[in-house]
Legacy VTK file of the C-alpha trace (Angstrom):
# vtk DataFile Version 3.0
C-alpha trace
ASCII
DATASET POLYDATA
POINTS 78 float
-29.120 -10.871 -70.540
-27.994 -10.462 -66.949
-29.845 -7.224 -66.225
-33.190 -8.701 -67.184
-32.388 -12.071 -65.574
-31.409 -10.390 -62.320
-34.874 -8.857 -62.045
-36.677 -12.085 -62.929
-37.987 -10.952 -66.318
-38.393 -13.657 -68.912
-37.974 -12.816 -72.580
-39.532 -14.724 -75.467
-37.302 -17.493 -76.812
-37.861 -16.389 -80.413
-35.479 -13.697 -81.685
-38.246 -12.145 -83.795
-40.583 -11.862 -80.817
-37.855 -10.277 -78.679
-37.167 -7.683 -81.357
-40.891 -6.986 -81.795
-41.323 -6.641 -78.021
-38.342 -4.296 -77.777
-39.562 -2.049 -80.578
-43.099 -2.061 -79.161
-41.727 -0.875 -75.814
-39.636 1.863 -77.444
-42.548 3.116 -79.556
-44.870 2.939 -76.549
-42.326 4.930 -74.558
-42.188 7.614 -77.219
-45.947 7.945 -76.716
-45.336 8.220 -72.974
-47.408 11.369 -72.657
-50.523 9.209 -73.050
-52.155 8.006 -69.799
-51.510 4.241 -70.129
-47.968 4.417 -71.489
-44.864 5.809 -69.845
-41.404 7.055 -70.711
-39.968 4.201 -68.599
-40.727 1.925 -71.563
-37.907 3.407 -73.700
-34.929 2.143 -71.648
-36.663 -1.186 -71.043
-37.247 -1.614 -74.781
-33.624 -0.738 -75.486
-32.492 -3.331 -72.923
-34.635 -5.984 -74.637
-33.286 -4.979 -78.046
-29.710 -5.148 -76.760
-30.064 -8.912 -76.437
-30.155 -9.303 -80.229
-28.987 -6.069 -81.851
-25.293 -5.114 -81.567
-25.925 -1.371 -81.899
-28.188 -1.356 -78.835
-25.782 -3.645 -76.996
-22.945 -1.137 -77.510
-25.195 1.738 -76.483
-26.245 -0.108 -73.308
-22.626 -0.897 -72.453
-21.465 2.681 -73.035
-24.302 3.950 -70.854
-23.420 1.474 -68.093
-19.750 2.528 -68.184
-20.684 6.233 -68.156
-23.101 5.698 -65.268
-20.510 3.733 -63.287
-17.862 6.417 -63.754
-20.349 9.116 -62.802
-21.350 7.277 -59.621
-17.720 6.593 -58.705
-16.926 10.307 -59.081
-19.846 11.298 -56.863
-18.867 8.819 -54.156
-15.324 10.175 -54.138
-16.597 13.679 -53.373
-18.886 12.706 -50.505
LINES 1 79
78 0 1 2 3 4 5 6 7 8 9 10 11 12 13 14 15 16 17 18 19 20 21 22 23 24 25 26 27 28 29 30 31 32 33 34 35 36 37 38 39 40 41 42 43 44 45 46 47 48 49 50 51 52 53 54 55 56 57 58 59 60 61 62 63 64 65 66 67 68 69 70 71 72 73 74 75 76 77
């Protein structure tokens, strides 16, 4: 995935390990109120899951399009 590659993050080659890592990050993010974990883990886990799961891929793409339109609208006002 380009987003993760751009930042130099390497994902496991095994599809099962990628899915397990993604879900572990999402669950850890849900427990973000604990001292060691953080809410930043949720979007990272969803990005990892979007490599293999179409539902998360569509959600990531919709979010990227929404964010791009939002940023373009803000730049037009400034």
